[in-house]
Kinemage of the C-alpha trace (Angstrom):
@kinemage 1
@onewidth
@group {chain A} dominant
@subgroup {mainchain}
@vectorlist {calphas} color= white
{ca met a 1} P -51.118 8.325 16.110
{ca asn a 2} L -47.984 8.350 13.993
{ca ala a 3} L -48.989 11.184 11.675
{ca ile a 4} L -46.345 13.862 11.278
{ca ala a 5} L -49.064 16.516 11.452
{ca pro a 6} L -52.895 16.408 11.522
{ca thr a 7} L -53.094 17.535 7.895
{ca ser a 8} L -50.205 15.381 6.632
{ca pro a 9} L -50.674 12.188 4.593
{ca trp a 10} L -47.373 10.849 5.989
{ca phe a 11} L -47.161 8.444 8.926
{ca leu a 12} L -43.986 7.672 10.832
{ca ala a 13} L -42.722 4.154 11.446
{ca glu a 14} L -42.672 3.166 15.103
{ca arg a 15} L -38.863 3.106 15.067
{ca ala a 16} L -38.770 6.770 14.013
{ca his a 17} L -40.012 7.736 17.461
{ca ser a 18} L -36.757 6.338 18.870
{ca met a 19} L -34.717 8.769 16.801
{ca asn a 20} L -33.545 11.880 18.657
{ca pro a 21} L -31.509 14.915 17.637
{ca ser a 22} L -27.866 14.987 18.630
{ca ala a 23} L -27.397 17.212 21.660
{ca ile a 24} L -23.955 18.077 20.322
{ca arg a 25} L -25.231 19.106 16.894
{ca glu a 26} L -27.858 21.314 18.494
{ca ile a 27} L -25.237 23.041 20.638
{ca leu a 28} L -22.979 23.545 17.605
{ca lys a 29} L -25.687 25.742 16.113
{ca val a 30} L -25.265 28.048 19.119
{ca thr a 31} L -21.504 28.165 18.696
{ca glu a 32} L -21.880 29.643 15.225
{ca arg a 33} L -22.606 32.970 16.921
{ca pro a 34} L -19.638 35.365 16.548
{ca gly a 35} L -17.270 35.452 19.493
{ca ile a 36} L -18.252 32.123 21.077
{ca leu a 37} L -15.285 29.994 22.181
{ca asn a 38} L -16.344 26.481 21.168
{ca phe a 39} L -15.303 23.602 23.439
{ca ala a 40} L -18.415 21.596 22.537
{ca gly a 41} L -17.714 19.920 19.218
{ca gly a 42} L -15.756 16.708 18.860
{ca leu a 43} L -14.067 18.193 15.827
{ca pro a 44} L -10.437 17.532 14.898
{ca ser a 45} L -8.344 20.647 14.518
{ca pro a 46} L -8.535 21.878 10.899
{ca glu a 47} L -4.894 22.908 11.327
{ca thr a 48} L -4.026 19.196 11.129
{ca phe a 49} L -5.704 18.575 7.759
{ca pro a 50} L -2.993 17.619 5.216
{ca ile a 51} L -4.278 19.884 2.462
{ca asp a 52} L -1.052 19.920 0.419
{ca ala a 53} L -0.848 16.129 0.404
{ca met a 54} L -4.486 15.852 -0.628
{ca arg a 55} L -4.075 18.445 -3.372
{ca ala a 56} L -1.129 16.491 -4.777
{ca ala a 57} L -3.056 13.220 -4.527
{ca cys a 58} L -6.045 14.699 -6.379
{ca ala a 59} L -3.761 15.949 -9.133
{ca ser a 60} L -2.145 12.531 -9.432
{ca ile a 61} L -5.477 10.694 -9.578
{ca leu a 62} L -6.969 13.039 -12.175
{ca ala a 63} L -3.807 13.593 -14.228
{ca glu a 64} L -4.139 13.281 -18.004
{ca gly a 65} L -3.710 9.661 -18.942
{ca ser a 66} L -4.122 8.446 -15.368
{ca ala a 67} L -5.271 4.841 -15.287
{ca ile a 68} L -7.130 5.357 -12.007
{ca ala a 69} L -9.067 8.536 -12.859
{ca lys a 70} L -12.168 6.960 -14.401
{ca pro a 71} L -12.343 3.983 -11.983
{ca ser a 72} L -12.143 6.448 -9.077
{ca leu a 73} L -15.256 8.208 -10.368
{ca gln a 74} L -17.185 5.016 -11.186
{ca tyr a 75} L -19.339 2.758 -9.011
{ca ala a 76} L -17.126 0.555 -6.849
{ca ala a 77} L -17.148 -2.674 -4.861
{ca ser a 78} L -19.212 -2.566 -1.675
{ca glu a 79} L -16.370 -4.065 0.351
{ca gly a 80} L -14.083 -1.119 -0.343
{ca leu a 81} L -10.879 -0.366 -2.212
{ca pro a 82} L -8.473 -3.356 -1.964
{ca glu a 83} L -5.506 -1.093 -1.183
{ca leu a 84} L -7.289 0.435 1.818
{ca arg a 85} L -8.440 -2.942 3.109
{ca gln a 86} L -4.879 -4.248 2.910
{ca trp a 87} L -3.614 -1.135 4.697
{ca val a 88} L -6.018 -1.874 7.570
{ca val a 89} L -4.725 -5.460 7.741
{ca thr a 90} L -1.114 -4.267 7.898
{ca glu a 91} L -1.803 -1.595 10.519
{ca met a 92} L -3.809 -3.919 12.749
{ca gly a 93} L -0.985 -6.451 12.518
{ca lys a 94} L 1.286 -3.868 14.161
{ca his a 95} L -1.113 -3.936 17.123
{ca gly a 96} L -1.163 -7.721 17.390
{ca ala a 97} L -4.399 -8.413 15.508
{ca val a 98} L -4.143 -11.044 12.771
{ca ile a 99} L -6.920 -10.472 10.242
{ca ser a 100} L -7.672 -10.954 6.541
{ca pro a 101} L -8.704 -8.298 3.981
{ca asp a 102} L -11.916 -10.308 3.626
{ca gln a 103} L -12.841 -9.186 7.153
{ca val a 104} L -12.471 -5.465 6.380
{ca leu a 105} L -15.433 -3.374 5.236
{ca ile a 106} L -14.737 0.260 4.286
{ca thr a 107} L -17.612 2.391 5.567
{ca thr a 108} L -18.900 5.928 5.132
{ca gly a 109} L -17.389 7.003 8.424
{ca ser a 110} L -17.237 4.727 11.458
{ca gln a 111} L -20.678 6.069 12.423
{ca gln a 112} L -22.063 4.046 9.520
{ca gly a 113} L -20.371 1.008 11.031
{ca leu a 114} L -22.415 1.498 14.200
{ca asp a 115} L -25.585 1.797 12.119
{ca leu a 116} L -24.840 -1.404 10.189
{ca ile a 117} L -24.055 -3.305 13.385
{ca ala a 118} L -27.333 -2.138 14.917
{ca lys a 119} L -29.334 -3.258 11.884
{ca val a 120} L -27.703 -6.665 11.750
{ca leu a 121} L -27.515 -7.549 15.459
{ca ile a 122} L -30.287 -5.757 17.388
{ca asp a 123} L -33.923 -6.837 17.665
{ca lys a 124} L -36.638 -4.872 19.407
{ca gly a 125} L -36.296 -5.353 23.148
{ca ala a 126} L -32.917 -7.098 22.899
{ca pro a 127} L -30.425 -6.063 25.605
{ca val a 128} L -27.244 -4.193 24.651
{ca met a 129} L -24.552 -3.318 27.205
{ca val a 130} L -22.757 0.038 27.283
{ca glu a 131} L -20.303 1.896 29.514
{ca thr a 132} L -21.345 4.656 31.907
{ca pro a 133} L -21.255 7.183 30.289
{ca thr a 134} L -20.882 6.242 26.621
{ca tyr a 135} L -20.635 7.763 23.143
{ca leu a 136} L -23.813 9.654 22.275
{ca gly a 137} L -23.553 8.719 18.585
{ca ala a 138} L -23.670 5.021 19.448
{ca leu a 139} L -26.848 5.503 21.468
{ca gln a 140} L -28.323 7.329 18.474
{ca ala a 141} L -27.344 4.504 16.104
{ca phe a 142} L -28.722 1.768 18.359
{ca ser a 143} L -31.962 3.444 19.459
{ca pro a 144} L -33.975 3.081 16.213
{ca met a 145} L -33.662 -0.699 16.540
{ca glu a 146} L -35.408 -0.315 19.922
{ca pro a 147} L -32.998 -2.299 22.121
{ca arg a 148} L -33.003 -2.379 25.894
{ca ile a 149} L -29.849 -0.449 26.707
{ca glu a 150} L -28.149 -1.700 29.891
{ca ser a 151} L -25.618 0.683 31.390
{ca val a 152} L -22.763 -0.968 33.299
{ca ser a 153} L -21.122 0.660 36.304
{ca ser a 154} L -17.792 2.223 35.276
{ca asp a 155} L -14.909 4.070 36.921
{ca asp a 156} L -11.790 5.916 35.773
{ca glu a 157} L -10.512 2.704 34.122
{ca gly a 158} L -13.739 1.884 32.294
{ca val a 159} L -16.268 -0.878 32.888
{ca gln a 160} L -16.003 -2.537 36.303
{ca pro a 161} L -15.579 -6.289 35.684
{ca glu a 162} L -17.364 -7.526 38.809
{ca ala a 163} L -20.291 -5.181 38.225
{ca leu a 164} L -20.546 -6.526 34.684
{ca arg a 165} L -20.434 -10.117 35.928
{ca gln a 166} L -23.178 -9.569 38.481
{ca gln a 167} L -25.343 -7.718 35.988
{ca leu a 168} L -25.023 -10.533 33.449
{ca lys a 169} L -25.897 -13.169 36.044
{ca gly a 170} L -29.164 -11.384 36.735
{ca met a 171} L -30.259 -11.145 33.085
{ca ala a 172} L -32.726 -13.633 31.601
{ca glu a 173} L -31.510 -12.932 28.052
{ca arg a 174} L -27.897 -12.733 26.940
{ca pro a 175} L -27.105 -9.264 25.540
{ca arg a 176} L -26.380 -8.978 21.838
{ca phe a 177} L -23.059 -7.261 22.505
{ca met a 178} L -21.082 -4.960 24.801
{ca tyr a 179} L -20.125 -1.625 23.261
{ca leu a 180} L -16.739 -0.306 24.441
{ca leu a 181} L -14.351 2.551 23.637
{ca pro a 182} L -11.145 1.412 25.381
{ca asn a 183} L -8.893 4.266 24.187
{ca phe a 184} L -9.364 7.930 25.210
{ca gln a 185} L -13.084 7.403 25.460
{ca asn a 186} L -15.668 9.827 24.185
{ca pro a 187} L -16.850 11.561 26.359
{ca thr a 188} L -14.624 10.976 29.400
{ca gly a 189} L -11.162 10.716 27.831
{ca arg a 190} L -10.372 7.670 29.997
{ca thr a 191} L -8.337 4.699 28.787
{ca met a 192} L -8.836 1.091 29.838
{ca pro a 193} L -5.473 -0.193 31.155
{ca glu a 194} L -4.034 -3.630 30.443
{ca ala a 195} L -5.279 -5.389 33.590
{ca arg a 196} L -8.801 -4.001 33.192
{ca arg a 197} L -8.947 -5.124 29.543
{ca glu a 198} L -8.041 -8.655 30.518
{ca ala a 199} L -10.541 -8.684 33.386
{ca val a 200} L -13.426 -7.349 31.297
{ca leu a 201} L -12.578 -9.717 28.477
{ca ala a 202} L -12.579 -12.669 30.890
{ca val a 203} L -16.127 -11.811 32.002
{ca cys a 204} L -17.292 -11.436 28.397
{ca arg a 205} L -15.787 -14.808 27.433
{ca glu a 206} L -17.279 -16.426 30.507
{ca his a 207} L -20.791 -15.310 29.520
{ca gly a 208} L -20.420 -15.524 25.736
{ca leu a 209} L -20.885 -11.763 25.429
{ca pro a 210} L -19.373 -10.408 22.179
{ca ile a 211} L -17.803 -6.961 22.042
{ca val a 212} L -18.058 -4.030 19.663
{ca glu a 213} L -14.736 -2.197 20.062
{ca asp a 214} L -14.834 1.389 18.801
{ca asn a 215} L -11.413 3.002 18.388
{ca pro a 216} L -11.511 6.372 16.591
{ca tyr a 217} L -8.939 8.008 18.889
{ca gly a 218} L -6.388 5.250 19.505
{ca glu a 219} L -3.587 6.826 17.443
{ca leu a 220} L -3.879 10.166 19.271
{ca trp a 221} L -1.777 9.176 22.295
{ca phe a 222} L 0.578 11.678 23.891
{ca asp a 223} L 3.363 9.866 25.740
{ca gln a 224} L 2.650 6.152 25.355
{ca ala a 225} L 0.533 4.054 23.007
{ca pro a 226} L -2.477 2.356 24.638
{ca pro a 227} L -2.517 -1.422 25.262
{ca lys a 228} L -3.232 -3.753 22.358
{ca pro a 229} L -6.838 -3.876 21.168
{ca leu a 230} L -9.471 -6.312 22.375
{ca leu a 231} L -9.664 -7.618 18.807
{ca ala a 232} L -6.127 -8.986 19.151
{ca arg a 233} L -7.188 -10.880 22.298
{ca trp a 234} L -10.491 -12.408 21.118
{ca pro a 235} L -10.733 -12.276 17.289
{ca glu a 236} L -13.918 -14.331 16.994
{ca gly a 237} L -15.715 -12.350 19.679
{ca val a 238} L -14.937 -8.752 18.673
{ca ile a 239} L -16.145 -6.400 15.951
{ca tyr a 240} L -13.682 -3.525 15.577
{ca leu a 241} L -14.426 -0.016 14.304
{ca gly a 242} L -11.776 2.397 13.044
{ca ser a 243} L -11.739 5.789 11.373
{ca phe a 244} L -9.669 8.034 9.122
{ca ser a 245} L -11.495 11.121 10.424
{ca lys a 246} L -9.198 11.900 13.348
{ca ile a 247} L -5.907 11.228 11.543
{ca leu a 248} L -6.711 12.789 8.147
{ca ala a 249} L -9.989 14.707 7.739
{ca pro a 250} L -13.551 13.961 8.860
{ca gly a 251} L -15.123 15.473 5.752
{ca leu a 252} L -13.927 12.483 3.714
{ca arg a 253} L -16.267 10.242 5.766
{ca leu a 254} L -14.054 7.174 5.726
{ca gly a 255} L -14.048 4.472 8.366
{ca phe a 256} L -13.851 0.704 8.539
{ca val a 257} L -15.316 -2.321 10.266
{ca ile a 258} L -13.383 -5.513 10.983
{ca ala a 259} L -15.793 -8.394 11.523
{ca pro a 260} L -15.494 -12.132 12.186
{ca pro a 261} L -15.870 -14.079 8.894
{ca ala a 262} L -19.243 -15.541 9.895
{ca leu a 263} L -20.733 -12.075 10.470
{ca tyr a 264} L -19.110 -10.166 7.603
{ca pro a 265} L -21.583 -11.157 4.822
{ca lys a 266} L -24.568 -9.722 6.684
{ca leu a 267} L -22.783 -6.440 7.391
{ca leu a 268} L -21.873 -6.273 3.705
{ca gln a 269} L -25.517 -6.813 2.719
{ca ala a 270} L -26.596 -4.049 5.091
{ca lys a 271} L -23.953 -1.774 3.554
{ca gln a 272} L -25.194 -2.525 0.038
{ca ala a 273} L -28.740 -1.638 1.072
{ca ala a 274} L -27.586 1.593 2.734
{ca asp a 275} L -25.426 3.235 0.054
{ca leu a 276} L -24.027 0.614 -2.355
{ca his a 277} L -20.454 1.598 -1.495
{ca thr a 278} L -18.367 4.265 0.221
{ca pro a 279} L -17.398 7.081 -2.215
{ca gly a 280} L -14.740 5.644 -4.497
{ca phe a 281} L -12.905 8.891 -5.134
{ca asn a 282} L -12.514 9.527 -1.401
{ca gln a 283} L -11.137 6.026 -0.931
{ca arg a 284} L -8.664 6.452 -3.767
{ca leu a 285} L -7.634 9.877 -2.423
{ca val a 286} L -6.833 8.460 1.003
{ca ala a 287} L -5.043 5.448 -0.477
{ca glu a 288} L -2.897 7.776 -2.572
{ca val a 289} L -2.061 10.005 0.421
{ca ile a 290} L -1.088 7.206 2.803
{ca arg a 291} L 0.601 4.750 0.455
{ca asp a 292} L 4.182 5.940 1.124
{ca gly a 293} L 3.998 5.936 4.930
{ca phe a 294} L 2.625 9.475 5.145
{ca leu a 295} L 0.701 8.783 8.366
{ca asp a 296} L 3.886 7.722 10.136
{ca arg a 297} L 5.100 11.282 9.635
{ca his a 298} L 1.784 13.101 9.931
{ca val a 299} L 0.127 11.598 13.022
{ca pro a 300} L 3.005 12.496 15.397
{ca thr a 301} L 2.447 16.174 14.510
{ca ile a 302} L -1.212 15.829 15.562
{ca arg a 303} L -0.199 14.167 18.834
{ca ala a 304} L 2.266 16.935 19.642
{ca arg a 305} L -0.291 19.650 18.919
{ca tyr a 306} L -3.041 18.047 21.001
{ca his a 307} L -0.629 17.339 23.850
{ca val a 308} L 0.113 21.072 24.182
{ca gln a 309} L -3.606 21.878 24.111
{ca arg a 310} L -4.406 19.179 26.691
{ca asp a 311} L -1.753 20.612 29.000
{ca ala a 312} L -3.129 24.122 28.516
{ca met a 313} L -6.656 23.054 29.433
{ca val a 314} L -5.570 21.066 32.502
{ca ala a 315} L -3.562 24.068 33.714
{ca ala a 316} L -6.475 26.441 33.100
{ca leu a 317} L -8.947 24.130 34.855
{ca thr a 318} L -6.595 23.798 37.819
{ca arg a 319} L -6.252 27.554 38.081
{ca glu a 320} L -9.863 28.546 37.375
{ca leu a 321} L -12.087 25.668 38.528
{ca gly a 322} L -9.871 23.921 41.062
{ca pro a 323} L -10.843 26.239 43.929
{ca thr a 324} L -14.564 25.618 43.267
{ca gly a 325} L -14.319 21.896 44.031
{ca ala a 326} L -14.887 20.750 40.446
{ca lys a 327} L -13.079 17.571 39.307
{ca trp a 328} L -11.891 16.479 35.867
{ca thr a 329} L -10.050 13.765 33.990
{ca glu a 330} L -6.531 14.197 32.645
{ca pro a 331} L -6.543 12.099 29.458
{ca ser a 332} L -3.365 10.556 28.105
{ca gly a 333} L -4.573 11.034 24.540
{ca gly a 334} L -7.610 11.838 22.437
{ca met a 335} L -9.613 15.041 22.352
{ca phe a 336} L -11.737 15.368 25.500
{ca ile a 337} L -11.710 16.283 29.177
{ca trp a 338} L -14.653 15.280 31.379
{ca val a 339} L -15.576 17.722 34.136
{ca arg a 340} L -17.789 17.132 37.177
{ca leu a 341} L -19.115 20.330 38.708
{ca pro a 342} L -19.471 20.947 42.437
{ca glu a 343} L -22.476 19.486 44.227
{ca gly a 344} L -25.744 21.310 43.580
{ca leu a 345} L -24.908 22.492 40.047
{ca asn a 346} L -26.486 21.336 36.805
{ca ala a 347} L -24.395 21.585 33.620
{ca gln a 348} L -27.403 21.866 31.323
{ca ala a 349} L -28.820 24.706 33.401
{ca leu a 350} L -25.476 26.540 33.284
{ca leu a 351} L -25.063 26.303 29.507
{ca pro a 352} L -27.088 29.425 28.549
{ca ala a 353} L -25.102 31.543 31.011
{ca ala a 354} L -21.842 30.060 29.690
{ca val a 355} L -22.812 30.932 26.123
{ca glu a 356} L -23.719 34.424 27.264
{ca ala a 357} L -20.246 34.625 28.834
{ca gly a 358} L -18.681 33.622 25.518
{ca met a 359} L -17.988 29.885 25.709
{ca ala a 360} L -19.828 26.616 25.027
{ca phe a 361} L -19.522 23.037 26.282
{ca val a 362} L -21.566 19.842 25.996
{ca pro a 363} L -23.602 18.913 29.093
{ca gly a 364} L -22.864 15.341 30.145
{ca ala a 365} L -26.415 14.031 30.634
{ca pro a 366} L -27.035 12.907 26.996
{ca phe a 367} L -24.050 10.533 27.211
{ca tyr a 368} L -25.802 8.406 29.831
{ca ala a 369} L -28.087 5.572 28.766
{ca gln a 370} L -29.614 5.521 32.251
{ca glu a 371} L -29.574 7.784 35.338
{ca pro a 372} L -27.583 10.761 33.998
{ca asp a 373} L -25.123 12.649 36.157
{ca thr a 374} L -26.302 16.224 35.578
{ca arg a 375} L -23.152 17.685 37.136
{ca thr a 376} L -20.968 16.515 34.227
{ca met a 377} L -19.807 18.202 31.034
{ca arg a 378} L -17.493 17.417 28.130
{ca leu a 379} L -14.827 19.848 26.967
{ca ser a 380} L -12.892 19.446 23.714
{ca phe a 381} L -9.447 21.051 23.726
{ca val a 382} L -8.173 20.382 20.190
{ca thr a 383} L -9.651 23.259 18.179
{ca ser a 384} L -8.621 26.064 20.552
{ca thr a 385} L -5.325 27.865 21.115
{ca pro a 386} L -3.866 27.985 24.631
{ca asp a 387} L -4.961 31.630 24.870
{ca glu a 388} L -8.518 30.729 23.863
{ca ile a 389} L -8.485 27.890 26.379
{ca asp a 390} L -7.409 30.291 29.128
{ca arg a 391} L -10.190 32.728 28.268
{ca gly a 392} L -12.776 29.987 27.924
{ca met a 393} L -11.998 28.378 31.261
{ca ala a 394} L -12.006 31.793 32.954
{ca ala a 395} L -15.484 32.406 31.540
{ca leu a 396} L -16.655 28.995 32.706
{ca ser a 397} L -15.223 29.601 36.162
{ca ser a 398} L -17.066 32.898 36.411
{ca val a 399} L -20.377 31.205 35.588
{ca val a 400} L -19.749 28.371 38.052
{ca arg a 401} L -18.797 30.767 40.849
{ca gln a 402} L -21.902 32.868 40.241
{ca ala a 403} L -24.077 29.757 40.363
{ca leu a 404} L -22.470 28.625 43.605
{ca ala a 405} L -22.988 32.078 45.107
{ca ala a 406} L -26.637 31.878 44.069
{ca gly a 407} L -27.057 28.572 45.877
{ca gly a 408} L -26.720 26.331 42.832
{ca glu a 409} L -29.134 28.157 40.543
{ca ser a 410} L -28.114 29.275 37.078
{ca pro a 411} L -26.773 32.850 37.261
């Protein structure tokens, strides 16, 4: 039953059947075709990568006589480089969260943090709560543990507190955790405002429902920083995930988990079983780059760049798709705009025609744990110039208008 092929001696574990390819990664293969304007990937702009600073840091680490060269290339502690863990403590303190370095685990990207959390906290059939829609990568990380994913009704401000309360009252088993992205959410770009955070947190406290707070985009705000994190409001009830990918470079694969002291040892054991430790040289490289306050100067340049690109996409959508009846979010930070097509259209069905017209997006359906809205799509604005955005939205508009003229069928 679980054989890979009739002639193969290999048999898959039951959990392997819960593993699915990333819809985004599959679409990215299509965007490699010459001439395709790519609004599909959740990729930071390579123009923001601080190559000069990293080159200088590499030279410093590997300089003749450097005391940190050999240790940077050696096996390292599973917990992570002490300097990076202390940096996380200091930064989180600026956002009102009082933590200890002993709560910080440096991970191989924040995606590994999701994997470790799933391994440690999820049993087969155990309920896990998520937003509607939610991050596709989290669903991929949780699914192999075979949970029962419960999608909670959400609006433009995130999870609806009363809907969450009623859903919890009707459940025979308390969920293992609620997974939330409060800041510039992937895929919708929405941000949970102050009052909504307090209301959702009150429901979670009331029912003893812990929270996994994922915050890869929180520093990418445009005009105003988002409200303080949930971790700062309920330290014992929140696991927090952060990342260096969006503020430095994703290829370094550096993230971190902040966990309550009682839970930390098990996450550390899962980390040790997964990869022993996050690459030591990468950790030392980042520590060297950021040690003199570099991010305080660098991140504002990313915000300014993305702000211009967000404005360009909103203007292009207003001009090109507004007359069709499509709707979209206008995020106050992050990397994504969430579009809902006019009634009768299906984003997945339109994708081949959009690619043929020279642009690509991610259909929204894979971001739903239950009952997908097939009219939705995610657009990333951060890797395209304003001119490319204009051309891409014009191409999308042409495809949408043709589909509407055809009665909702793909052109």
